[in-house]
C-alpha positions in Angstrom: 18.2 -36.1 8.6 16.5 -33.6 10.6 13.3 -32.9 12.6 12.1 -29.9 11.1 8.9 -28.0 12.4 7.3 -25.6 9.6 5.0 -22.9 10.8 2.9 -21.3 7.9 1.7 -23.9 5.4 0.4 -21.3 3.0 1.0 -21.0 -0.9 4.8 -21.1 -0.2 5.1 -22.8 2.9 2.9 -26.1 2.0 5.2 -26.9 -1.1 8.5 -26.2 0.8 7.5 -28.6 3.7 6.5 -31.2 1.3 9.7 -31.0 -0.6 11.4 -31.4 3.0 9.7 -34.5 3.5 10.8 -36.1 0.2 14.7 -35.1 0.9 13.9 -37.4 3.6 13.3 -35.2 6.9 11.0 -35.3 9.5 8.7 -32.5 9.0 5.9 -31.3 11.8 3.6 -28.8 10.1 1.4 -26.0 11.9 -0.9 -23.5 10.2 -3.6 -21.3 11.9 -6.1 -22.7 9.4 -5.6 -26.7 10.3 -7.0 -27.8 6.7 -3.9 -26.2 5.4 -1.7 -29.3 6.9 -3.6 -31.9 4.9 -1.3 -31.5 1.7 1.8 -32.1 4.2 0.2 -35.1 6.0 -0.6 -36.8 2.7 3.0 -36.6 1.6 4.2 -38.1 4.5 4.4 -35.2 7.2 2.8 -34.6 10.5 0.5 -32.1 11.7 0.5 -30.3 14.8 -2.0 -28.6 16.9 0.0 -25.7 18.0 3.3 -23.8 17.6 4.3 -25.4 20.9 3.7 -28.7 19.6 5.6 -28.3 16.3 8.8 -26.6 18.2 9.2 -28.9 20.9 11.8 -31.7 20.1 12.6 -30.1 16.5 16.3 -29.6 15.5 15.4 -26.8 13.2 12.3 -24.6 13.1 11.1 -23.0 9.7 8.7 -20.3 9.4 6.8 -18.7 6.3 4.4 -16.4 7.4 3.0 -12.9 6.0 4.3 -10.1 7.7 6.8 -9.0 10.5 3.8 -8.8 13.3 3.1 -12.6 12.7 6.8 -13.3 12.8 6.9 -11.7 16.3 3.8 -13.3 17.6 5.1 -17.2 16.4 8.4 -16.6 17.9 7.7 -14.7 21.4 4.4 -15.6 22.2 3.6 -17.8 25.4 2.9 -20.8 23.4 5.8 -19.7 20.9 9.1 -20.9 19.4 11.3 -19.3 21.9 9.7 -20.5 24.8 9.7 -24.2 23.5 12.7 -24.8 21.1 15.3 -26.6 22.8 18.6 -24.8 23.1 20.9 -25.0 20.0 17.7 -25.0 17.7 18.2 -23.4 14.5 15.0 -21.1 13.6 15.0 -20.2 9.7 12.6 -17.6 9.0 11.5 -17.9 5.2 9.3 -14.8 5.9 9.8 -11.2 4.1 9.8 -9.1 6.8 11.4 -5.7 7.9 15.2 -6.3 8.6 15.1 -4.2 11.9 12.6 -6.9 13.2 14.8 -9.8 12.0 17.7 -8.1 13.8 15.8 -7.8 16.8 14.4 -11.5 16.6 18.4 -12.9 16.2 19.2 -11.1 19.4 16.4 -12.4 21.6 17.2 -15.9 20.0 20.6 -15.6 21.0 19.5 -14.7 24.7 17.9 -18.0 24.7 20.6 -20.1 23.2 18.8 -20.3 20.0 20.2 -19.2 16.7 17.8 -17.2 14.2 18.5 -16.9 10.4 16.5 -14.4 8.2 16.4 -16.4 4.8 13.5 -15.0 2.7 12.6 -16.4 -0.8 12.3 -15.6 -4.4 10.6 -17.6 -7.0 7.1 -17.8 -6.2 4.9 -20.4 -6.1 6.5 -22.3 -8.9 9.7 -22.2 -7.3 8.2 -23.6 -4.2 6.8 -26.1 -5.9 9.9 -27.1 -7.8 12.5 -26.8 -5.1 14.4 -23.9 -7.0 13.9 -20.9 -4.8 16.5 -18.4 -4.4 17.4 -18.2 -0.5 19.0 -14.9 0.8 20.1 -15.8 4.2 21.3 -13.5 6.9 23.0 -14.2 10.5 25.4 -16.5 11.9 27.9 -18.0 9.5 28.0 -21.0 11.6 24.3 -21.7 12.0 24.0 -21.2 8.2 26.4 -24.0 7.7 24.3 -26.1 9.8 21.4 -25.7 7.9 22.6 -25.1 4.4 22.4 -28.8 3.4 18.7 -28.8 4.4 17.9 -25.6 2.4 19.3 -27.3 -0.8 15.7 -29.2 -0.5 14.0 -26.0 -1.1 16.3 -23.7 -2.8 18.3 -23.6 -6.1 20.3 -20.8 -5.1 21.1 -20.4 -1.6 23.5 -18.1 -0.6 24.4 -16.5 3.0 24.6 -12.6 2.5 25.9 -11.4 5.6 24.7 -10.6 9.5 21.3 -10.7 10.7 18.9 -8.7 8.9 21.2 -8.7 5.6 18.9 -11.2 3.9 15.7 -9.4 4.4 17.6 -6.1 3.0 18.6 -8.3 -0.3 14.9 -9.7 -0.6 13.8 -5.8 -0.5 16.1 -5.0 -3.4 14.6 -8.3 -5.2 11.0 -6.9 -4.6 12.0 -3.8 -6.1 13.7 -5.0 -9.0 10.8 -7.6 -9.9 7.9 -5.0 -9.1 9.5 -2.5 -11.7 9.9 -5.4 -14.4 6.0 -6.7 -13.9 5.2 -3.1 -14.4 7.3 -2.7 -17.5 6.3 -5.9 -19.2 2.5 -4.7 -18.3 2.9 -1.6 -20.2 4.6 -3.4 -23.0 2.0 -6.1 -23.4 -0.8 -3.2 -23.3 1.2 -1.2 -25.9 1.5 -4.2 -28.2 -2.1 -5.1 -28.1 -2.9 -1.5 -28.9 -1.2 -2.0 -32.0 -2.9 -5.3 -33.1 0.4 -7.1 -33.6 0.5 -11.1 -32.5 1.2 -10.4 -29.2 2.1 -13.8 -28.0 5.0 -14.2 -30.9 6.1 -10.6 -30.1 6.7 -11.5 -26.3 8.8 -14.5 -27.5 10.8 -12.2 -29.8 11.5 -10.1 -26.9 12.4 -13.0 -24.7 15.2 -14.1 -27.1 17.0 -10.9 -26.8 18.1 -8.0 -23.9 14.3 -7.6 -22.7 14.4 -11.7 -21.7 13.9 -11.9 -17.9 12.4 -14.5 -15.6 9.5 -12.2 -15.2 8.6 -12.4 -18.8 9.0 -16.0 -19.1 6.6 -16.5 -16.0 4.3 -13.6 -16.1 3.5 -12.7 -20.0 1.3 -15.4 -21.1 -0.5 -14.9 -17.8 -1.2 -11.5 -18.5 -2.0 -12.3 -21.9 -4.5 -14.6 -20.9 -5.8 -12.5 -17.8 -4.9 -15.0 -15.5 -4.3 -13.4 -12.2 -4.6 -16.5 -9.8 -2.4 -15.9 -7.0 1.0 -16.7 -6.3 2.9 -14.0 -5.2 0.0 -11.6 -4.3 -0.6 -7.8 -4.6 -1.2 -7.5 -0.9 2.2 -8.8 0.1 4.4 -7.1 -2.7 2.5 -3.9 -1.5 3.9 -4.8 2.0 7.4 -5.8 0.7 7.7 -2.2 -1.4 6.8 -0.4 2.2 10.0 -2.3 3.5 11.9 -0.9 0.3 10.7 2.6 0.7 11.3 2.8 4.6 14.6 1.2 4.4 15.7 3.6 1.8 14.8 6.4 3.6 16.5 5.3 6.7 19.6 4.7 4.8 19.3 8.2 2.9 18.9 6.5 -0.5 16.8 7.7 -3.2 14.5 5.3 -5.1 12.1 7.4 -7.3 11.4 3.9 -9.2 10.7 2.3 -5.8 8.4 5.0 -4.7 6.5 5.0 -8.0 6.1 1.2 -7.5 4.8 1.6 -4.1 2.1 4.1 -5.2 1.0 1.5 -8.3 0.7 -1.5 -5.9 -1.5 0.6 -3.9 -3.7 1.8 -6.5 -3.9 -1.8 -7.4 -5.1 -2.8 -4.1 -7.6 0.1 -3.5 -9.1 -1.1 -6.7 -9.6 -4.2 -5.2 -6.8 -6.5 -6.7 -5.1 -6.8 -3.4 -5.7 -11.0 -3.5 -4.5 -11.4 -7.0 -1.2 -12.3 -8.5 1.5 -9.2 -8.4 0.8 -9.6 -12.4 -2.6 -7.9 -12.1 -0.4 -4.7 -12.1 -1.6 -5.1 -15.7 -4.9 -4.1 -14.9 -4.0 -1.1 -13.5 -2.2 -0.1 -17.0 -5.4 -1.3 -18.7 -7.4 1.3 -16.2 -5.1 4.2 -16.9 -5.1 3.4 -20.7 -9.1 3.1 -20.7 -8.8 -0.5 -22.0 -9.9 -2.1 -18.8 -13.4 -4.2 -19.1 -13.3 -6.1 -15.6 
């Protein structure tokens, strides 16, 4: 059993930290909004008053924060992880950030006798609660082997995908596929509703054929019910598609669907939907179709 500092107890981080407690680990959590530590404490974890307090004495430091700048701040600030983690500590970053930032953080970590793994996750809030996330890990194979048994407490599929930055590259590909699937599903449901079919039954039939997908399973019923309580938010997926398009440009790769999805996600934010679940792309299809009633 490990002593784990978990920094960032949001929609994803909180249930992940709780699953680590349930697996028998000692978990010290920190969140900028202190009230977000309550669920972890109730589950048997401990709340820290700062990143430094959480990281001091931890075997593993995990973080799940919104963006590249947040990761840099948590790690490199005077009261950050790099300044207070003991030599040999493995840092596991579950955040979705730019691959180049992950590579730079790994280099800085190694210079301090620390290990940094970029380990973004897929599966949304439901996967975080169930402990069934898909975790794609970039970094040292030895560091991965050290933490792999711990990652099994939060992930159903855990894989080492290459050197530092590789986890973030795979996550970018994931976010491209997910966005395109959500958009196609949204268009299909608006199309079905316009023809007055039994939409719920139609979706069930579609799920049994080649159109079936995890996105359909998790998002169709919520689209039909207009339930866009956030799991994976539009704001964050917009950020992720920026990572996709920038990385594709750097590699000389053409991603026309990715570019379109970045535009549609930006449109959703411009229309005030940034805080909603990414399934709220559905609202954009309704707007374009003249069927949106707010």
